[in-house]
C-alpha positions in Angstrom: 6.8 -22.5 5.6 6.8 -19.0 4.7 3.6 -16.9 3.6 3.0 -13.8 1.1 0.1 -11.9 1.8 -0.9 -8.9 -0.5 -3.7 -6.6 0.4 -5.6 -4.1 -1.7 -7.8 -1.4 -0.3 -8.5 2.2 0.4 -6.6 4.3 2.6 -7.9 3.7 5.9 -9.3 0.1 5.1 -7.2 -1.3 8.0 -4.8 -3.1 5.4 -1.7 -3.1 7.9 -3.5 -3.8 10.7 -5.3 -6.6 9.5 -2.4 -8.0 7.7 -0.1 -7.7 10.6 -2.2 -9.7 13.0 -2.7 -12.4 10.3 1.2 -13.1 9.8 1.6 -12.6 13.9 -1.2 -15.2 14.2 0.6 -17.8 12.1 3.2 -17.7 14.4 6.2 -16.8 11.6 8.5 -14.2 11.6 7.6 -11.7 8.9 8.3 -8.4 7.2 6.4 -5.6 5.8 7.7 -5.0 2.2 5.5 -2.1 0.2 5.4 -0.8 -3.0 5.2 2.7 -1.8 8.5 2.3 0.1 10.6 2.8 -3.4 8.1 6.0 -3.8 9.3 7.7 -0.7 13.0 7.0 -1.2 12.9 8.6 -4.7 10.9 11.6 -3.4 13.8 11.8 -0.5 16.5 11.7 -2.9 15.0 14.2 -4.9 14.2 16.9 -2.1 17.9 16.4 -1.2 18.9 17.7 -4.7 19.8 14.4 -6.3 16.6 13.7 -8.4 17.4 10.3 -10.6 15.3 11.6 -13.3 16.2 14.9 -14.5 13.3 15.5 -16.5 10.9 15.5 -13.9 8.3 18.4 -14.4 8.9 21.6 -12.1 5.2 21.5 -11.1 5.8 17.7 -9.6 8.9 19.0 -8.2 7.3 22.0 -6.8 4.4 19.5 -5.1 7.4 17.5 -3.5 8.8 20.5 -2.0 5.2 21.7 -0.5 5.0 18.3 0.8 8.5 17.6 2.2 7.9 18.1 5.9 5.6 15.6 6.0 7.6 13.4 3.3 10.6 13.6 5.9 8.1 12.8 9.0 6.5 10.0 7.4 3.2 11.8 8.3 0.2 10.8 5.9 -1.1 14.0 5.2 -3.5 14.9 2.3 -0.7 16.9 0.8 2.3 14.5 1.0 -0.1 11.7 -0.3 -1.2 13.5 -3.7 2.3 14.6 -4.0 3.4 11.0 -3.8 0.7 9.5 -5.9 2.0 11.9 -8.4 5.6 11.1 -8.3 4.3 7.6 -8.8 2.3 8.0 -11.7 4.9 9.8 -13.4 7.6 7.4 -12.8 5.5 4.3 -14.2 5.2 6.9 -16.9 8.4 6.7 -17.6 9.3 3.0 -16.4 5.9 0.9 -16.0 8.0 -1.3 -13.9 9.8 0.5 -11.6 8.3 -0.3 -8.3 7.5 -3.8 -9.4 11.2 -4.8 -9.8 12.4 -3.1 -6.4 9.7 -4.6 -4.7 9.8 -8.3 -6.0 13.2 -8.0 -5.3 12.6 -7.1 -2.1 10.1 -9.6 -1.4 12.0 -12.2 -2.9 15.1 -11.6 -0.5 13.1 -11.6 2.8 11.3 -15.0 1.7 14.8 -16.3 1.2 15.9 -15.5 4.7 13.1 -17.0 6.1 10.3 -14.4 6.6 6.8 -14.0 5.8 5.9 -11.0 4.2 3.2 -8.6 4.1 2.6 -6.6 1.0 -0.1 -4.0 2.3 -0.3 -1.7 -0.7 -1.3 -3.2 -4.2 -2.8 -0.4 -6.4 -2.3 -1.6 -9.9 -3.3 -4.6 -12.2 0.6 -5.0 -12.6 1.3 -5.0 -9.2 -1.4 -7.8 -8.4 -0.3 -9.7 -11.3 3.4 -9.9 -10.3 2.6 -10.6 -6.5 0.7 -13.6 -7.7 3.1 -14.7 -9.8 5.5 -14.8 -6.7 2.8 -16.8 -5.0 1.0 -14.6 -3.1 -2.5 -14.7 -1.5 -4.4 -11.3 -2.9 -7.0 -10.1 -0.7 -9.1 -7.0 -1.0 -10.2 -4.9 2.1 -13.2 -3.1 1.6 -14.4 -0.1 3.7 -17.1 2.3 3.5 -16.9 5.6 2.7 -18.5 6.9 5.6 -16.4 4.7 8.0 -13.1 5.6 6.0 -13.5 9.5 6.5 -14.3 8.6 10.4 -10.9 6.9 10.5 -9.1 9.4 8.5 -10.4 12.3 10.9 -9.3 10.4 13.7 -5.7 10.4 12.4 -5.9 14.0 11.9 -6.3 13.3 8.0 -8.0 15.5 5.7 -10.2 13.9 3.2 -9.5 15.1 -0.3 -8.9 14.5 -4.2 -6.2 12.0 -3.3 -8.8 9.3 -2.2 -10.0 9.3 -6.0 -6.7 9.1 -7.6 -6.6 6.5 -10.2 -4.1 4.7 -8.1 -6.2 4.5 -5.4 -9.3 3.3 -7.5 -7.7 0.9 -10.4 -8.4 -2.6 -8.6 -12.1 -1.3 -6.8 -13.8 -3.8 -9.2 -11.2 -6.2 -10.1 -12.4 -9.9 -9.9 -9.1 -11.6 -9.2 -8.7 -11.2 -5.6 -8.6 -14.9 -3.9 -10.5 -13.2 -1.0 -12.6 -10.1 0.0 -13.1 -8.9 3.7 -15.4 -6.1 4.6 -14.0 -4.0 7.3 -16.5 -1.1 7.6 -17.3 -2.5 11.3 -16.7 0.9 13.4 -16.7 -1.7 16.5 -14.0 -4.0 17.6 -16.3 -6.7 16.6 -16.6 -5.5 13.1 -12.9 -5.9 12.6 -12.5 -9.1 14.4 -15.1 -10.3 12.0 -12.8 -9.6 9.2 -9.7 -10.5 10.9 -11.2 -14.1 11.6 -12.1 -14.3 7.7 -8.2 -13.7 6.7 -7.0 -15.9 9.3 -8.8 -18.8 8.1 -8.2 -18.2 4.6 -4.6 -17.6 5.2 -4.2 -20.6 7.3 -6.1 -23.0 4.9 
């Protein structure tokens, strides 16, 4: 039996780590299918000189070009994160379901091939709604600002305006999650407590 686990939370909350541990603990083959993967693909296409959206504002293109080294390398810098967030907002304004369609299709294909799926980056109500329709368990992973700062600093990521971006905060107060776990523990014990709660819920 396959499982679909979709997580929401701030940068540095530990979504990928907790989600991967849960699915591995269930003993099932799994894949990661993120909404952000499509944003990165489009950004790289634009940087190669082949923008699929010819009307893109020049200031947005400049943001992407300024963050190009990190976009290509996959480094999650403040500059690349803000550029990708801005691209995502603009694309959703042009087509509200642009990322929903592609991600839902990849999730469906992976599950049809026998894989459980982790979607670690729910950011909008529309994304959460579509994942729920697909049968996902929706989990919010909360973290305090102080612990978030510590974790990002440890990665060498400068904390900036991107963490207050609308795509980072839309689901902060949403009450539709199946489960909320607190992952602010700076110790291994604190993370284990969050992981235990999530595993128990997912395997119920």
